C-alpha positions as CSV (number, residue, x, y, z in Angstrom):
1,M,74.2,31.3,68.8
2,S,72.0,33.4,70.9
3,K,73.7,36.7,69.6
4,L,72.9,35.7,66.1
5,A,69.2,34.6,67.0
6,R,68.9,38.1,68.7
7,A,70.5,39.9,65.5
8,L,67.8,38.1,63.3
9,E,65.0,38.7,65.8
10,Q,65.8,42.5,65.6
11,A,66.0,42.3,61.9
12,G,62.3,41.1,61.9
13,L,63.3,37.9,60.5
14,I,62.6,35.4,63.2
15,E,60.3,35.3,66.4
16,R,61.3,33.4,69.7
17,A,58.9,31.5,71.6
18,E,59.0,29.3,74.6
19,H,59.7,25.8,74.0
20,P,56.7,23.8,75.4
21,D,58.8,20.9,76.7
22,D,62.2,22.3,77.9
23,S,62.1,25.5,79.9
24,R,66.0,26.0,78.9
25,A,65.1,25.9,75.3
26,V,63.5,28.4,72.9
27,Q,61.8,27.7,69.5
28,L,62.6,29.9,66.5
29,T,60.3,30.6,63.6
30,L,60.7,32.5,60.4
31,T,58.5,35.7,60.2
32,D,56.9,36.6,56.8
33,R,59.8,38.7,56.4
34,G,62.4,35.8,57.1
35,R,60.5,33.6,54.5
36,E,60.9,36.4,51.9
37,V,64.4,36.9,52.5
38,T,65.2,33.1,52.8
39,A,63.2,32.8,49.3
40,Q,65.2,35.5,47.8
41,A,68.6,34.2,49.1
42,T,67.7,30.5,47.8
43,E,66.6,31.9,44.2
44,R,70.2,34.0,44.1
45,V,72.0,30.7,45.2
46,Q,70.3,28.6,42.7
47,G,71.2,31.3,39.9
48,L,74.7,31.3,40.8
49,Q,75.0,27.6,40.9
50,D,73.4,27.6,37.6
51,E,75.9,30.2,36.3
52,L,78.8,28.5,37.6
53,T,78.0,25.1,36.3
54,R,77.0,26.0,33.0
55,P,80.2,25.5,31.5
56,L,80.3,22.0,32.4
57,G,76.9,21.3,30.9
58,G,74.7,22.4,34.1
59,L,74.1,20.7,37.5
60,D,73.1,17.3,36.2
61,S,76.0,17.0,33.7
62,P,78.4,14.1,34.0
63,A,81.3,16.8,34.2
64,T,79.7,18.5,37.1
65,Q,78.8,15.5,38.9
66,A,82.5,14.1,38.6
67,L,83.7,17.6,39.9
68,I,81.3,17.4,42.8
69,S,82.5,13.7,43.8
70,S,86.3,15.0,43.5
71,L,85.5,18.1,45.9
72,H,83.7,15.6,48.4
73,T,86.7,13.3,48.1
74,L,89.0,16.2,49.0
75,L,87.3,17.6,51.6
76,D,86.5,14.3,53.3
77,S,90.2,13.5,53.2
78,G,90.7,16.5,55.5
79,P,94.0,18.5,55.2
80,P,97.4,16.9,54.1
81,P,99.1,15.8,57.5
82,A,101.4,18.2,59.0
83,Q,105.3,18.0,58.3
84,T,107.2,17.2,61.5
85,G,110.8,18.1,61.8
86,P,113.1,19.8,59.8
87,P,112.4,20.2,56.0
88,P,114.3,18.0,53.6
89,A,117.7,18.8,52.9
90,Q,118.2,20.9,49.6
91,T,120.6,19.6,47.1
92,D,122.8,21.8,44.9
93,P,122.5,20.7,41.3
94,P,125.7,19.2,39.6
95,P,128.0,22.2,38.0
96,A,127.5,22.9,34.5
97,Q,130.2,21.3,32.3
98,T,131.9,24.1,30.0
99,G,133.7,22.6,27.1
100,P,134.7,19.0,26.4
101,A,135.0,16.4,29.3
102,Q,138.6,15.6,30.2
103,T,139.6,12.0,30.9
104,G,142.5,10.8,32.8
105,E,144.2,10.2,29.4
106,D,143.9,14.0,28.3
107,Q,145.9,15.0,31.4
């Protein structure tokens, strides 16, 4: 985290200040430039969100809300459980018959 804070500070996006109550902590504050970049990023993300949800009827449409609900369900359920042990055995399909079936009487 401190590496990221240093990079943002060097880019002029944040300022560090001592924390008034905890000498081990620092406070990070956006600079004017940091607020500009944040506003531009937010505007871009909202534009992309509008573009991507437009085919579903927009962000507030029932279709988009259903998609969001489904994604939350999938993300909240986590990954499927890992398979343990060997994979299930593969069974060969039965051989294809060629010609009429023979019965015991035909032989």
